[in-house]
C-alpha positions in Angstrom: -75.7 8.5 -22.0 -72.1 9.0 -24.1 -69.7 7.3 -22.6 -66.1 5.6 -23.8 -67.3 2.0 -25.5 -65.1 -0.1 -27.8 -65.6 -0.7 -31.3 -64.6 -4.0 -33.4 -63.9 -3.6 -37.3 -64.9 -6.5 -38.4 -62.6 -6.3 -41.5 -59.9 -5.9 -39.7 -60.5 -9.0 -37.5 -59.0 -12.4 -38.2 -60.5 -14.2 -35.9 -58.2 -15.3 -32.9 -60.4 -14.8 -29.8 -58.0 -13.5 -28.4 -60.1 -10.6 -27.3 -63.0 -12.4 -26.3 -61.0 -14.3 -24.0 -59.3 -11.2 -22.3 -62.2 -9.6 -21.8 -62.7 -10.3 -18.5 -66.6 -8.6 -18.5 -68.0 -11.4 -20.9 -68.8 -8.4 -23.3 -67.2 -9.7 -26.5 -67.7 -13.1 -28.1 -66.9 -15.1 -31.9 -70.2 -14.5 -33.7 -69.5 -16.5 -37.6 -65.5 -16.8 -37.2 -65.6 -12.8 -35.9 -65.3 -11.4 -32.8 -68.7 -8.9 -31.4 -69.3 -6.7 -28.8 -72.7 -8.8 -27.8 -74.0 -6.6 -24.7 -72.8 -2.7 -24.8 -73.8 -3.0 -21.0 -70.8 -5.7 -20.9 -68.2 -3.5 -21.7 -66.7 -1.0 -18.8 -64.4 1.3 -21.0 -61.1 0.0 -19.9 -59.7 -1.8 -22.8 -58.0 -5.2 -21.7 -59.6 -6.7 -24.9 -56.9 -3.8 -26.7 -53.9 -4.7 -26.3 -54.7 -9.0 -27.0 -55.9 -7.5 -30.8 -53.3 -8.5 -33.2 -54.2 -7.2 -35.7 -55.6 -3.4 -34.1 -59.2 -3.9 -35.1 -60.5 -3.0 -31.1 -60.5 1.0 -30.6 -62.3 3.3 -28.2 -64.8 5.3 -29.1 -67.4 7.7 -27.9 -70.8 7.1 -28.5 -74.3 7.1 -27.0 -74.7 3.6 -24.7 -76.2 2.1 -21.8 -74.3 2.3 -18.5 -72.3 -0.3 -17.7 -74.0 -2.2 -15.4 -71.5 -4.4 -13.3 -74.2 -6.2 -11.8 -75.0 -7.7 -14.8 -71.9 -8.4 -15.5 -71.6 -10.3 -11.7 -74.4 -12.4 -12.5 -73.5 -13.2 -15.7 -70.0 -14.3 -14.2 -71.8 -16.4 -11.5 -74.2 -18.7 -13.7 -71.7 -19.5 -15.7 -68.8 -20.1 -13.3 -67.4 -23.8 -13.0 -67.3 -24.6 -8.7 -63.9 -25.4 -8.7 -62.2 -22.7 -11.7 -65.1 -20.2 -12.0 -64.5 -15.9 -11.9 -62.2 -14.0 -13.5 -59.0 -15.3 -13.5 -57.5 -12.1 -11.8 -59.6 -13.3 -8.9 -59.3 -17.0 -9.1 -58.4 -18.2 -5.5 -55.1 -20.1 -5.7 -52.4 -21.1 -2.9 -48.7 -21.7 -4.1 -46.8 -23.7 -1.7 -43.3 -21.8 -1.2 -40.4 -23.3 0.3 -39.9 -21.5 3.8 -37.7 -18.9 3.9 -34.5 -20.1 6.3 -34.4 -18.4 9.2 -31.8 -15.6 9.5 -28.7 -15.8 11.6 -28.7 -12.3 13.1 -31.4 -9.9 13.1 -32.5 -8.6 9.6 -34.7 -6.3 7.7 -34.8 -5.1 4.2 -34.6 -1.7 3.6 -37.2 0.1 1.6 -36.4 1.3 -2.0 -39.6 3.5 -2.4 -38.2 7.3 -3.1 -41.5 8.8 -3.1 -45.3 9.2 -2.1 -47.6 9.5 -2.8 -47.4 5.8 -4.9 -51.0 5.9 -6.3 -51.3 7.0 -9.9 -54.8 8.6 -8.8 -52.7 10.6 -5.9 -49.6 11.7 -7.4 -49.8 15.2 -8.6 -48.9 15.8 -12.2 -45.6 17.9 -11.9 -44.0 16.6 -8.6 -40.4 17.6 -8.5 -39.8 13.8 -8.0 -40.3 13.0 -11.3 -37.5 15.5 -12.7 -35.4 13.1 -14.3 -36.6 10.2 -12.7 -36.6 6.6 -14.1 -40.6 5.8 -14.0 -42.3 2.6 -12.8 -45.5 1.8 -13.5 -46.5 -1.2 -11.8 -49.8 -3.2 -11.3 -51.1 -3.5 -7.5 -50.7 -7.0 -7.1 -46.9 -6.9 -8.8 -44.9 -5.9 -5.0 -47.3 -8.9 -3.2 -46.0 -11.0 -5.5 -42.4 -11.3 -7.0 -40.4 -11.0 -3.8 -37.5 -9.3 -4.6 -40.3 -6.6 -5.7 -38.1 -3.4 -4.6 -34.2 -4.2 -5.7 -35.8 -5.8 -8.8 -38.0 -2.8 -9.9 -38.6 0.0 -7.2 -34.8 0.7 -6.8 -33.3 3.8 -8.6 -37.1 4.5 -9.5 -39.8 6.9 -9.0 -43.2 4.1 -8.6 -46.4 4.6 -9.3 -49.1 1.9 -8.8 -52.7 1.2 -9.6 -55.6 -1.3 -10.8 -57.8 0.1 -13.8 -60.4 -2.9 -12.3 -60.7 -1.4 -8.7 -60.5 2.1 -9.4 -62.9 2.1 -12.3 -60.6 4.3 -14.5 -58.7 4.9 -17.3 -54.9 6.2 -16.4 -54.4 7.0 -19.4 -54.6 10.7 -19.3 -52.8 11.4 -16.2 -49.7 9.2 -17.3 -50.1 11.3 -20.5 -49.4 14.6 -18.4 -47.3 12.7 -16.3 -44.8 12.1 -19.1 -45.4 14.7 -21.0 -44.9 17.4 -18.4 -42.0 16.3 -16.7 -37.9 14.7 -18.2 -38.8 11.1 -17.8 -35.7 9.1 -18.7 -37.3 5.8 -19.0 -40.5 3.6 -18.5 -40.8 0.1 -16.8 -44.5 -1.2 -16.5 -44.5 -4.3 -14.4 -48.2 -6.0 -14.5 -49.5 -9.5 -13.7 -50.2 -12.0 -16.1 -53.9 -12.0 -15.3 -56.1 -10.2 -18.5 -57.3 -7.3 -16.1 -53.7 -5.9 -15.8 -54.1 -5.0 -19.7 -56.0 -2.3 -19.0 -52.7 -1.0 -17.0 -50.2 -2.0 -20.2 -52.8 -0.2 -22.4 -52.8 3.1 -20.7 -49.0 3.6 -19.6 -48.0 2.2 -23.2 -50.7 4.5 -24.7 -49.3 7.7 -22.8 -46.2 7.2 -24.0 -47.4 7.2 -27.7 -49.5 10.7 -26.4 -46.7 12.4 -25.1 -44.7 12.3 -27.7 -41.3 11.2 -25.9 -38.9 9.0 -27.4 -37.6 7.2 -24.4 -36.3 3.2 -23.5 -39.4 1.7 -22.5 -39.8 -2.5 -21.2 -43.2 -4.0 -19.6 -42.5 -7.3 -17.1 -44.9 -9.9 -16.4 -45.1 -11.4 -13.4 -47.1 -15.1 -13.4 -49.4 -15.9 -10.1 -46.7 -17.8 -8.6 -44.7 -15.1 -8.9 -41.9 -15.3 -11.1 -41.1 -13.0 -14.1 -41.9 -14.6 -17.0 -39.9 -15.6 -19.5 -37.0 -16.2 -17.1 
């Protein structure tokens, strides 16, 4: 079948191994100091490895390749997983000891800052009127649950779109490109989790901005597993 799959330029590869670490499907391994696509049927075509590569050695191509074999990927993960630490970092079980919030002195409700509906990238019309003159937020699904002040810090004053390329099994690049190119977007904020599988969302949004031909302010904010903004 003809499908999207990664291609690694061995001349550009510096052997850092970051792409192999970022590939949660296990399709890439280091061979003689160079990144190599070991199993084409393990590559899901989402490109989590692309933003991890510091030299631009990895690109997408459309060519004849076997279909992505999710069952084989899951079986390989299960075979290699250690009892306490196995599996994709994005789905690893963790518990955080959050301090309980003090009880409010009076009934208190935090107001939602959401300005529009729908919020899912897959469902939002590319020419929706709420995109006009908007500051756009593209966020990974998990971020709103991980960061306590997400509404006030990120949604307030912005149009919000959320998604997860790992769960949706889709590349958002084309749709985000249409949204950015076809509307008067004023700025772009990307909020992702620190787990490798969020790299696909960041790559889709930044590539869409480049493809749109727009020159607008943009930023990427990373939320850690324990609910903090990385770097703050």
